[in-house]
C-alpha positions in Angstrom: 77.3 115.2 78.5 78.4 113.9 82.2 80.5 110.5 80.9 82.0 111.9 77.7 85.3 110.6 78.2 83.9 107.1 79.1 82.2 107.2 76.1 84.8 108.2 73.9 87.3 105.4 75.2 84.8 103.1 75.3 83.9 103.8 71.6 87.3 104.1 70.4 88.7 100.5 71.7 85.3 98.9 70.6 86.2 100.5 67.1 89.5 99.7 66.7 89.3 96.1 68.0 86.5 95.4 65.9 87.8 97.1 62.9 91.4 94.9 63.4 89.6 91.7 64.0 87.4 91.7 61.0 90.9 92.6 58.9 92.3 89.7 60.7 89.7 87.1 59.9 89.3 88.2 56.6 92.7 87.1 56.2 92.8 84.3 58.6 94.5 81.5 56.5 97.3 83.7 55.3 98.3 85.2 58.6 98.0 81.7 60.2 100.2 80.3 58.0 102.4 83.4 56.6 102.4 86.1 59.7 103.1 89.4 58.7 106.3 90.7 60.3 105.8 94.5 61.6 109.0 94.9 63.4 111.9 92.4 62.7 114.4 91.2 65.0 118.3 90.9 64.3 119.1 89.1 61.5 118.6 85.3 61.7 116.1 85.8 64.9 112.4 85.4 65.2 110.6 88.8 64.5 109.6 91.0 67.6 106.4 91.9 66.5 104.1 89.6 63.7 100.5 90.0 63.2 98.9 86.4 63.0 95.7 84.6 63.8 94.8 82.8 66.8 91.8 82.3 68.5 91.5 81.9 72.5 88.3 80.3 74.0 90.0 81.2 77.7 90.8 84.6 79.1 94.5 86.1 79.3 96.9 83.0 78.6 94.4 80.7 77.7 93.2 80.4 81.6 89.7 79.1 81.9 89.6 77.6 78.3 87.4 74.7 79.2 84.6 77.1 80.6 83.9 79.7 77.6 80.1 80.0 78.9 81.4 81.0 82.3 83.5 83.4 80.9 80.7 85.1 78.5 78.5 85.5 81.8 81.4 86.8 83.9 81.8 89.5 81.5 78.1 90.5 81.6 78.1 90.4 85.1 81.2 92.6 85.2 79.8 95.1 82.8 76.3 95.2 84.6 78.4 95.6 87.8 80.4 98.6 86.8 77.2 100.3 85.7 75.5 99.5 89.1 78.5 100.6 91.2 79.4 103.3 88.9 78.9 106.1 91.7 81.0 104.1 93.9 84.0 103.7 91.6 83.7 107.5 91.1 83.2 107.1 87.0 82.1 110.7 87.1 86.1 111.7 87.7 87.6 112.5 84.2 90.5 109.9 84.9 88.2 107.1 86.0 86.1 108.0 82.8 89.1 107.1 80.8 90.0 104.1 82.8 86.4 102.4 83.1 85.8 103.4 79.1 89.1 101.3 78.3 88.1 98.5 80.4 84.2 98.5 79.5 85.3 98.5 76.1 87.5 95.6 76.3 85.1 93.6 77.9 82.3 94.8 75.9 84.9 93.6 72.9 85.5 90.1 74.1 81.8 89.4 74.9 81.1 90.2 71.2 83.7 87.7 70.3 82.3 85.3 72.7 79.0 85.5 71.6 79.1 86.1 68.0 81.9 84.1 66.9 81.9 80.0 66.3 83.3 78.9 68.4 83.1 80.9 71.1 86.6 82.6 71.0 88.6 85.7 71.3 90.5 86.5 68.2 94.0 87.4 69.1 96.7 88.3 66.1 99.6 90.7 67.9 102.5 88.4 68.4 105.6 89.7 70.6 108.7 87.9 70.8 111.2 89.4 73.7 114.6 88.4 72.5 116.7 89.7 75.6 114.6 87.0 77.8 114.2 84.5 74.7 110.4 84.9 75.6 107.5 84.6 73.2 104.4 86.7 74.8 101.3 85.3 74.3 99.2 86.4 71.4 96.9 89.3 72.1 94.5 91.8 70.5 93.8 95.7 70.6 91.4 95.2 73.2 94.0 93.4 75.5 96.1 96.5 75.0 93.3 98.7 76.6 92.6 96.2 79.8 96.3 96.7 80.2 96.2 100.5 80.3 93.0 101.0 82.2 94.2 98.2 84.5 97.5 99.8 84.8 96.2 103.4 85.1 93.5 102.5 87.4 96.6 101.1 89.8 98.8 104.4 89.1 95.6 106.5 90.4 95.0 104.6 93.4 98.8 104.8 94.5 98.7 108.6 93.9 95.2 109.2 95.6 96.9 107.3 98.6 99.8 109.7 98.3 97.9 112.6 98.2 95.6 111.4 101.2 98.5 110.7 103.5 99.7 114.3 102.7 96.8 116.0 103.6 96.4 113.5 106.7 100.0 114.6 107.4 99.1 118.5 107.1 96.0 118.1 108.9 98.1 116.8 111.7 100.5 119.3 111.7 97.8 122.2 111.8 96.3 120.4 114.7 99.6 120.7 116.6 
C-alpha cells in the first residue's frame, strides 16, 4: 500500500481524538466542575495535569473565535490542498507520511468537531500547569498533540534535509576541485 504510514497515523489520531472526546462530552458536567487530577503538583499547588471540559470556537489559543465558519472552510481547504499537492509535499516518503498523516488527522478531527457539534466548537480537555513559570497552558486535546508532533517533525526533517543538502553540495564542490 503506497500511503500505508499516512493512513495508520491519520486513523490513529482520528480514533484517539474521537474516543477521548466522546468520553469527555459524556462526562462534561463533572469534568467542568470537578476536573480529574492526572498528575498532581507539590502540596498546596495546582495540579500539573488535569482533565477538564471546555469548548473552543477558535483556533489555537482561541484565535479567530468570532469566525468559526471561516475556520471550518479553511480546514476543508487545507485538507484538499494537501491532497492536491501531495506529490510536491513528497508524501510518498515514509517520514512525510507520518508527519502528514498526523497533520491531516488533526485537521479532520477539528473539522468533525466544527461540523457536527453545536455550537461549532472544538472540545478541549487536557489542562497543563507549569509551576516553574506559574503558567497555566491553554487547554488542548489529543489532536492538538498530533499537530504539535507533525509540525515539529516537519521542522526537524526540513533542518536535517537542508543540512544533508549542504553537506552533499560541499562534497561535490570538493570533488570538482
